[in-house]
N, CA, C, O and the ligand as a Tripos MOL2 file, in Angstrom:
@<TRIPOS>MOLECULE
protein
  205   203    52     0     0
PROTEIN
NO_CHARGES

@<TRIPOS>ATOM
      1 N           3.9300  -45.9060  -19.8670 N.3       1 MET1
      2 CA          4.0300  -45.1020  -21.0970 C.3       1 MET1
      3 C           5.1080  -45.6460  -22.0130 C.2       1 MET1
      4 O           6.1330  -46.1660  -21.5730 O.2       1 MET1
      5 N           4.8460  -45.5110  -23.2750 N.am      2 ASP2
      6 CA          5.7620  -46.0420  -24.2660 C.3       2 ASP2
      7 C           6.6060  -44.8990  -24.8300 C.2       2 ASP2
      8 O           6.2240  -44.2370  -25.7950 O.2       2 ASP2
      9 N           7.7360  -44.6920  -24.2140 N.am      3 LYS3
     10 CA          8.5840  -43.5810  -24.6610 C.3       3 LYS3
     11 C           9.5850  -44.0730  -25.6940 C.2       3 LYS3
     12 O          10.2650  -45.0810  -25.5010 O.2       3 LYS3
     13 N           9.6550  -43.3420  -26.7820 N.am      4 ARG4
     14 CA         10.5610  -43.7720  -27.8430 C.3       4 ARG4
     15 C          11.6320  -42.7130  -28.0620 C.2       4 ARG4
     16 O          11.3820  -41.6840  -28.6890 O.2       4 ARG4
     17 N          12.7840  -42.9640  -27.5590 N.am      5 GLY5
     18 CA         13.9340  -42.0930  -27.8370 C.3       5 GLY5
     19 C          13.6920  -40.6460  -27.4720 C.2       5 GLY5
     20 O          14.1700  -39.7550  -28.1750 O.2       5 GLY5
     21 N          12.9770  -40.3830  -26.4130 N.am      6 GLY6
     22 CA         12.7930  -39.0130  -25.9570 C.3       6 GLY6
     23 C          11.8000  -38.2330  -26.7800 C.2       6 GLY6
     24 O          11.6820  -37.0190  -26.6150 O.2       6 GLY6
     25 N          11.0880  -38.8940  -27.6560 N.am      7 PHE7
     26 CA         10.0860  -38.2020  -28.4520 C.3       7 PHE7
     27 C           8.9000  -37.8290  -27.5720 C.2       7 PHE7
     28 O           8.2930  -38.6840  -26.9280 O.2       7 PHE7
     29 N           8.5870  -36.5640  -27.5570 N.am      8 GLU8
     30 CA          7.4720  -36.1180  -26.7240 C.3       8 GLU8
     31 C           6.2010  -36.0460  -27.5350 C.2       8 GLU8
     32 O           6.1540  -35.3910  -28.5750 O.2       8 GLU8
     33 N           5.1890  -36.7070  -27.0690 N.am      9 PRO9
     34 CA          3.9170  -36.6230  -27.7850 C.3       9 PRO9
     35 C           3.3610  -35.2080  -27.7070 C.2       9 PRO9
     36 O           3.3720  -34.5770  -26.6500 O.2       9 PRO9
     37 N           2.8810  -34.7280  -28.8310 N.am     10 ARG10
     38 CA          2.3340  -33.3770  -28.8530 C.3      10 ARG10
     39 C           0.8520  -33.4290  -29.1660 C.2      10 ARG10
     40 O           0.3420  -34.4020  -29.7220 O.2      10 ARG10
     41 N           0.2000  -32.3880  -28.8050 N.am     11 GLU11
     42 CA         -1.2110  -32.2890  -29.1270 C.3      11 GLU11
     43 C          -1.3540  -32.0730  -30.6290 C.2      11 GLU11
     44 O          -0.6940  -31.2110  -31.2080 O.2      11 GLU11
     45 N          -2.2160  -32.8570  -31.2470 N.am     12 MET12
     46 CA         -2.3900  -32.7280  -32.6880 C.3      12 MET12
     47 C          -3.7050  -32.0150  -32.9860 C.2      12 MET12
     48 O          -4.7070  -32.2030  -32.2960 O.2      12 MET12
     49 N          -3.6710  -31.1950  -34.0300 N.am     13 HIS13
     50 CA         -4.8680  -30.4610  -34.4190 C.3      13 HIS13
     51 C          -5.2690  -30.8770  -35.8230 C.2      13 HIS13
     52 O          -4.4520  -30.9360  -36.7420 O.2      13 HIS13
     53 N          -6.5400  -31.1590  -35.9500 N.am     14 LYS14
     54 CA         -7.0360  -31.5540  -37.2770 C.3      14 LYS14
     55 C          -7.2050  -30.3210  -38.1410 C.2      14 LYS14
     56 O          -7.8270  -29.3370  -37.7410 O.2      14 LYS14
     57 N          -6.6380  -30.3950  -39.3380 N.am     15 VAL15
     58 CA         -6.7540  -29.2860  -40.2800 C.3      15 VAL15
     59 C          -6.9940  -29.8300  -41.6780 C.2      15 VAL15
     60 O          -6.7950  -31.0140  -41.9500 O.2      15 VAL15
     61 N          -7.4230  -28.9420  -42.5490 N.am     16 THR16
     62 CA         -7.5580  -29.3170  -43.9540 C.3      16 THR16
     63 C          -6.4410  -28.6440  -44.7230 C.2      16 THR16
     64 O          -6.2360  -27.4350  -44.6210 O.2      16 THR16
     65 N          -5.7440  -29.4200  -45.4730 N.am     17 CYS17
     66 CA         -4.6200  -28.9000  -46.2410 C.3      17 CYS17
     67 C          -5.1020  -27.8330  -47.2170 C.2      17 CYS17
     68 O          -6.0770  -28.0380  -47.9390 O.2      17 CYS17
     69 N          -4.4150  -26.6900  -47.2340 N.am     18 ALA18
     70 CA         -4.8090  -25.5880  -48.1070 C.3      18 ALA18
     71 C          -4.4430  -25.8680  -49.5510 C.2      18 ALA18
     72 O          -4.8980  -25.1670  -50.4550 O.2      18 ALA18
     73 N          -3.6420  -26.8670  -49.7720 N.am     19 ASP19
     74 CA         -3.2090  -27.1790  -51.1350 C.3      19 ASP19
     75 C          -4.0590  -28.2860  -51.7450 C.2      19 ASP19
     76 O          -4.7310  -28.0730  -52.7540 O.2      19 ASP19
     77 N          -4.0310  -29.4580  -51.1400 N.am     20 CYS20
     78 CA         -4.7170  -30.5940  -51.7480 C.3      20 CYS20
     79 C          -6.0740  -30.8700  -51.1050 C.2      20 CYS20
     80 O          -6.8330  -31.7040  -51.5980 O.2      20 CYS20
     81 N          -6.3850  -30.1770  -50.0120 N.am     21 GLY21
     82 CA         -7.6980  -30.3380  -49.3950 C.3      21 GLY21
     83 C          -7.8400  -31.5980  -48.5570 C.2      21 GLY21
     84 O          -8.9310  -31.9310  -48.0950 O.2      21 GLY21
     85 N          -6.7570  -32.2750  -48.3720 N.am     22 LYS22
     86 CA         -6.7490  -33.5040  -47.5820 C.3      22 LYS22
     87 C          -6.7930  -33.1570  -46.1000 C.2      22 LYS22
     88 O          -6.2300  -32.1550  -45.6590 O.2      22 LYS22
     89 N          -7.4750  -34.0100  -45.3470 N.am     23 GLU23
     90 CA         -7.4970  -33.7900  -43.9080 C.3      23 GLU23
     91 C          -6.2140  -34.3290  -43.3000 C.2      23 GLU23
     92 O          -5.7710  -35.4360  -43.6050 O.2      23 GLU23
     93 N          -5.6300  -33.5150  -42.4310 N.am     24 THR24
     94 CA         -4.3710  -33.9290  -41.8310 C.3      24 THR24
     95 C          -4.2890  -33.3970  -40.4120 C.2      24 THR24
     96 O          -5.1730  -32.6690  -39.9590 O.2      24 THR24
     97 N          -3.2390  -33.7580  -39.7230 N.am     25 GLU25
     98 CA         -3.0620  -33.2810  -38.3570 C.3      25 GLU25
     99 C          -1.7160  -32.6090  -38.2300 C.2      25 GLU25
    100 O          -0.7130  -33.0780  -38.7690 O.2      25 GLU25
    101 N          -1.7080  -31.5030  -37.5080 N.am     26 VAL26
    102 CA         -0.4610  -30.7850  -37.3130 C.3      26 VAL26
    103 C          -0.1830  -30.6600  -35.8230 C.2      26 VAL26
    104 O          -1.1080  -30.5680  -35.0160 O.2      26 VAL26
    105 N           1.0840  -30.6580  -35.4670 N.am     27 PRO27
    106 CA          1.4700  -30.6120  -34.0520 C.3      27 PRO27
    107 C           1.4780  -29.2010  -33.4880 C.2      27 PRO27
    108 O           2.0420  -28.9640  -32.4200 O.2      27 PRO27
    109 N           0.8590  -28.2610  -34.1930 N.am     28 PHE28
    110 CA          0.7970  -26.8910  -33.6730 C.3      28 PHE28
    111 C          -0.6080  -26.3750  -33.8570 C.2      28 PHE28
    112 O          -1.4020  -26.9420  -34.6080 O.2      28 PHE28
    113 N          -0.9060  -25.2950  -33.1670 N.am     29 LYS29
    114 CA         -2.2390  -24.7360  -33.2850 C.3      29 LYS29
    115 C          -2.3750  -24.0210  -34.6120 C.2      29 LYS29
    116 O          -1.6280  -23.0810  -34.8850 O.2      29 LYS29
    117 N          -3.3200  -24.4490  -35.4470 N.am     30 PRO30
    118 CA         -3.4810  -23.8120  -36.7540 C.3      30 PRO30
    119 C          -3.9020  -22.3580  -36.6250 C.2      30 PRO30
    120 O          -4.7590  -22.0080  -35.8140 O.2      30 PRO30
    121 N          -3.2890  -21.5330  -37.4340 N.am     31 ASP31
    122 CA         -3.5940  -20.1110  -37.4540 C.3      31 ASP31
    123 C          -4.6750  -19.8670  -38.5020 C.2      31 ASP31
    124 O          -4.5480  -20.2910  -39.6510 O.2      31 ASP31
    125 N          -5.7240  -19.1860  -38.0970 N.am     32 ALA32
    126 CA         -6.8570  -18.9790  -39.0070 C.3      32 ALA32
    127 C          -6.4550  -18.1560  -40.2210 C.2      32 ALA32
    128 O          -7.0280  -18.3140  -41.2990 O.2      32 ALA32
    129 N          -5.4770  -17.2830  -40.0520 N.am     33 ASP33
    130 CA         -5.0660  -16.4200  -41.1570 C.3      33 ASP33
    131 C          -3.9950  -17.0640  -42.0210 C.2      33 ASP33
    132 O          -3.5540  -16.5020  -43.0230 O.2      33 ASP33
    133 N          -3.5960  -18.2430  -41.6110 N.am     34 ARG34
    134 CA         -2.4640  -18.8360  -42.2950 C.3      34 ARG34
    135 C          -2.8730  -20.1580  -42.9370 C.2      34 ARG34
    136 O          -3.6070  -20.9460  -42.3410 O.2      34 ARG34
    137 N          -2.4090  -20.3850  -44.1160 N.am     35 ALA35
    138 CA         -2.6980  -21.6480  -44.7870 C.3      35 ALA35
    139 C          -1.9040  -22.7560  -44.1180 C.2      35 ALA35
    140 O          -0.7260  -22.6020  -43.7930 O.2      35 ALA35
    141 N          -2.5800  -23.8680  -43.9260 N.am     36 VAL36
    142 CA         -1.9120  -25.0160  -43.3250 C.3      36 VAL36
    143 C          -1.8740  -26.1410  -44.3510 C.2      36 VAL36
    144 O          -2.8510  -26.3920  -45.0560 O.2      36 VAL36
    145 N          -0.7560  -26.7950  -44.4210 N.am     37 TYR37
    146 CA         -0.5900  -27.8390  -45.4180 C.3      37 TYR37
    147 C          -0.3280  -29.1860  -44.7550 C.2      37 TYR37
    148 O           0.1860  -29.2740  -43.6400 O.2      37 TYR37
    149 N          -0.6960  -30.2090  -45.4760 N.am     38 CYS38
    150 CA         -0.3730  -31.5460  -45.0060 C.3      38 CYS38
    151 C           1.1370  -31.7470  -45.1680 C.2      38 CYS38
    152 O           1.8260  -30.9320  -45.7800 O.2      38 CYS38
    153 N           1.6160  -32.8160  -44.6220 N.am     39 ARG39
    154 CA          3.0600  -33.0270  -44.6260 C.3      39 ARG39
    155 C           3.6080  -33.0660  -46.0600 C.2      39 ARG39
    156 O           4.6720  -32.5230  -46.3600 O.2      39 ARG39
    157 N           2.8570  -33.7150  -46.9100 N.am     40 GLU40
    158 CA          3.2990  -33.8600  -48.2970 C.3      40 GLU40
    159 C           3.4580  -32.5000  -48.9750 C.2      40 GLU40
    160 O           4.4900  -32.2020  -49.5770 O.2      40 GLU40
    161 N           2.4030  -31.6790  -48.8600 N.am     41 CYS41
    162 CA          2.4280  -30.3810  -49.5190 C.3      41 CYS41
    163 C           3.4340  -29.4620  -48.8350 C.2      41 CYS41
    164 O           4.0680  -28.6290  -49.4820 O.2      41 CYS41
    165 N           3.5710  -29.6170  -47.5540 N.am     42 TYR42
    166 CA          4.5320  -28.7930  -46.8350 C.3      42 TYR42
    167 C           5.9420  -29.0610  -47.3490 C.2      42 TYR42
    168 O           6.7280  -28.1420  -47.5800 O.2      42 TYR42
    169 N           6.2360  -30.3410  -47.5200 N.am     43 GLN43
    170 CA          7.5510  -30.7130  -48.0440 C.3      43 GLN43
    171 C           7.7180  -30.2060  -49.4670 C.2      43 GLN43
    172 O           8.7970  -29.7720  -49.8690 O.2      43 GLN43
    173 N           6.6330  -30.2700  -50.2120 N.am     44 LYS44
    174 CA          6.6550  -29.8470  -51.6010 C.3      44 LYS44
    175 C           6.9870  -28.3650  -51.6980 C.2      44 LYS44
    176 O           7.7050  -27.9320  -52.6000 O.2      44 LYS44
    177 N           6.4520  -27.5930  -50.7550 N.am     45 ARG45
    178 CA          6.6160  -26.1420  -50.8050 C.3      45 ARG45
    179 C           7.9550  -25.6910  -50.2560 C.2      45 ARG45
    180 O           8.4180  -24.5910  -50.5560 O.2      45 ARG45
    181 N           8.5560  -26.5150  -49.4780 N.am     46 LYS46
    182 CA          9.8590  -26.1420  -48.9170 C.3      46 LYS46
    183 C          10.8910  -26.0930  -50.0210 C.2      46 LYS46
    184 O          10.9200  -26.9680  -50.8860 O.2      46 LYS46
    185 N          11.7370  -25.0810  -50.0000 N.am     47 PRO47
    186 CA         12.8020  -25.0410  -51.0180 C.3      47 PRO47
    187 C          13.7020  -26.2570  -50.8530 C.2      47 PRO47
    188 O          14.0160  -26.6590  -49.7320 O.2      47 PRO47
    189 N          14.1100  -26.8310  -51.9600 N.am     48 PRO48
    190 CA         14.9680  -28.0160  -51.8860 C.3      48 PRO48
    191 C          16.2640  -27.6940  -51.1590 C.2      48 PRO48
    192 O          16.8960  -26.6590  -51.3680 O.2      48 PRO48
    193 N          16.6190  -28.6120  -50.3150 N.am     49 ARG49
    194 CA         17.8180  -28.3910  -49.5170 C.3      49 ARG49
    195 C          18.8590  -29.4490  -49.8410 C.2      49 ARG49
    196 O          18.5470  -30.6320  -49.9780 O.2      49 ARG49
    197 N          20.0720  -29.0110  -49.9570 N.am     50 ARG50
    198 CA         21.1290  -29.9970  -50.2450 C.3      50 ARG50
    199 C          21.6470  -30.5540  -48.9440 C.2      50 ARG50
    200 O          21.8920  -29.8250  -47.9830 O.2      50 ARG50
    201 N          21.8020  -31.8120  -48.9340 N.am     51 GLU51
    202 CA         22.3100  -32.4580  -47.7090 C.3      51 GLU51
    203 C          23.8240  -32.3540  -47.6540 C.2      51 GLU51
    204 O          24.4420  -32.8350  -46.7040 O.2      51 GLU51
    205 ZN         -1.7830  -31.3740  -49.0170 Zn       52 ZN52
@<TRIPOS>BOND
     1     1     2 1
     2     2     3 1
     3     3     4 2
     4     3     5 am
     5     5     6 1
     6     6     7 1
     7     7     8 2
     8     7     9 am
     9     9    10 1
    10    10    11 1
    11    11    12 2
    12    11    13 am
    13    13    14 1
    14    14    15 1
    15    15    16 2
    16    15    17 am
    17    17    18 1
    18    18    19 1
    19    19    20 2
    20    19    21 am
    21    21    22 1
    22    22    23 1
    23    23    24 2
    24    23    25 am
    25    25    26 1
    26    26    27 1
    27    27    28 2
    28    27    29 am
    29    29    30 1
    30    30    31 1
    31    31    32 2
    32    31    33 am
    33    33    34 1
    34    34    35 1
    35    35    36 2
    36    35    37 am
    37    37    38 1
    38    38    39 1
    39    39    40 2
    40    39    41 am
    41    41    42 1
    42    42    43 1
    43    43    44 2
    44    43    45 am
    45    45    46 1
    46    46    47 1
    47    47    48 2
    48    47    49 am
    49    49    50 1
    50    50    51 1
    51    51    52 2
    52    51    53 am
    53    53    54 1
    54    54    55 1
    55    55    56 2
    56    55    57 am
    57    57    58 1
    58    58    59 1
    59    59    60 2
    60    59    61 am
    61    61    62 1
    62    62    63 1
    63    63    64 2
    64    63    65 am
    65    65    66 1
    66    66    67 1
    67    67    68 2
    68    67    69 am
    69    69    70 1
    70    70    71 1
    71    71    72 2
    72    71    73 am
    73    73    74 1
    74    74    75 1
    75    75    76 2
    76    75    77 am
    77    77    78 1
    78    78    79 1
    79    79    80 2
    80    79    81 am
    81    81    82 1
    82    82    83 1
    83    83    84 2
    84    83    85 am
    85    85    86 1
    86    86    87 1
    87    87    88 2
    88    87    89 am
    89    89    90 1
    90    90    91 1
    91    91    92 2
    92    91    93 am
    93    93    94 1
    94    94    95 1
    95    95    96 2
    96    95    97 am
    97    97    98 1
    98    98    99 1
    99    99   100 2
   100    99   101 am
   101   101   102 1
   102   102   103 1
   103   103   104 2
   104   103   105 am
   105   105   106 1
   106   106   107 1
   107   107   108 2
   108   107   109 am
   109   109   110 1
   110   110   111 1
   111   111   112 2
   112   111   113 am
   113   113   114 1
   114   114   115 1
   115   115   116 2
   116   115   117 am
   117   117   118 1
   118   118   119 1
   119   119   120 2
   120   119   121 am
   121   121   122 1
   122   122   123 1
   123   123   124 2
   124   123   125 am
   125   125   126 1
   126   126   127 1
   127   127   128 2
   128   127   129 am
   129   129   130 1
   130   130   131 1
   131   131   132 2
   132   131   133 am
   133   133   134 1
   134   134   135 1
   135   135   136 2
   136   135   137 am
   137   137   138 1
   138   138   139 1
   139   139   140 2
   140   139   141 am
   141   141   142 1
   142   142   143 1
   143   143   144 2
   144   143   145 am
   145   145   146 1
   146   146   147 1
   147   147   148 2
   148   147   149 am
   149   149   150 1
   150   150   151 1
   151   151   152 2
   152   151   153 am
   153   153   154 1
   154   154   155 1
   155   155   156 2
   156   155   157 am
   157   157   158 1
   158   158   159 1
   159   159   160 2
   160   159   161 am
   161   161   162 1
   162   162   163 1
   163   163   164 2
   164   163   165 am
   165   165   166 1
   166   166   167 1
   167   167   168 2
   168   167   169 am
   169   169   170 1
   170   170   171 1
   171   171   172 2
   172   171   173 am
   173   173   174 1
   174   174   175 1
   175   175   176 2
   176   175   177 am
   177   177   178 1
   178   178   179 1
   179   179   180 2
   180   179   181 am
   181   181   182 1
   182   182   183 1
   183   183   184 2
   184   183   185 am
   185   185   186 1
   186   186   187 1
   187   187   188 2
   188   187   189 am
   189   189   190 1
   190   190   191 1
   191   191   192 2
   192   191   193 am
   193   193   194 1
   194   194   195 1
   195   195   196 2
   196   195   197 am
   197   197   198 1
   198   198   199 1
   199   199   200 2
   200   199   201 am
   201   201   202 1
   202   202   203 1
   203   203   204 2
@<TRIPOS>SUBSTRUCTURE
     1 MET1         2 RESIDUE 1 A MET
     2 ASP2         6 RESIDUE 1 A ASP
     3 LYS3        10 RESIDUE 1 A LYS
     4 ARG4        14 RESIDUE 1 A ARG
     5 GLY5        18 RESIDUE 1 A GLY
     6 GLY6        22 RESIDUE 1 A GLY
     7 PHE7        26 RESIDUE 1 A PHE
     8 GLU8        30 RESIDUE 1 A GLU
     9 PRO9        34 RESIDUE 1 A PRO
    10 ARG10       38 RESIDUE 1 A ARG
    11 GLU11       42 RESIDUE 1 A GLU
    12 MET12       46 RESIDUE 1 A MET
    13 HIS13       50 RESIDUE 1 A HIS
    14 LYS14       54 RESIDUE 1 A LYS
    15 VAL15       58 RESIDUE 1 A VAL
    16 THR16       62 RESIDUE 1 A THR
    17 CYS17       66 RESIDUE 1 A CYS
    18 ALA18       70 RESIDUE 1 A ALA
    19 ASP19       74 RESIDUE 1 A ASP
    20 CYS20       78 RESIDUE 1 A CYS
    21 GLY21       82 RESIDUE 1 A GLY
    22 LYS22       86 RESIDUE 1 A LYS
    23 GLU23       90 RESIDUE 1 A GLU
    24 THR24       94 RESIDUE 1 A THR
    25 GLU25       98 RESIDUE 1 A GLU
    26 VAL26      102 RESIDUE 1 A VAL
    27 PRO27      106 RESIDUE 1 A PRO
    28 PHE28      110 RESIDUE 1 A PHE
    29 LYS29      114 RESIDUE 1 A LYS
    30 PRO30      118 RESIDUE 1 A PRO
    31 ASP31      122 RESIDUE 1 A ASP
    32 ALA32      126 RESIDUE 1 A ALA
    33 ASP33      130 RESIDUE 1 A ASP
    34 ARG34      134 RESIDUE 1 A ARG
    35 ALA35      138 RESIDUE 1 A ALA
    36 VAL36      142 RESIDUE 1 A VAL
    37 TYR37      146 RESIDUE 1 A TYR
    38 CYS38      150 RESIDUE 1 A CYS
    39 ARG39      154 RESIDUE 1 A ARG
    40 GLU40      158 RESIDUE 1 A GLU
    41 CYS41      162 RESIDUE 1 A CYS
    42 TYR42      166 RESIDUE 1 A TYR
    43 GLN43      170 RESIDUE 1 A GLN
    44 LYS44      174 RESIDUE 1 A LYS
    45 ARG45      178 RESIDUE 1 A ARG
    46 LYS46      182 RESIDUE 1 A LYS
    47 PRO47      186 RESIDUE 1 A PRO
    48 PRO48      190 RESIDUE 1 A PRO
    49 ARG49      194 RESIDUE 1 A ARG
    50 ARG50      198 RESIDUE 1 A ARG
    51 GLU51      202 RESIDUE 1 A GLU
    52 ZN52       205 GROUP 0 **** ****
């Protein structure tokens, strides 16, 4: 197995982004009642954070 810095592979679920409609994969089980976003849209929706 190719382990990289303790990163654990997770089960990915195919979903369609509720924002842009792009097909993407998320590392959690998608909730039918909840909108799921691709990484891009998810980042977009997150409030900007100061480092
Ligand atoms: Zn998207």
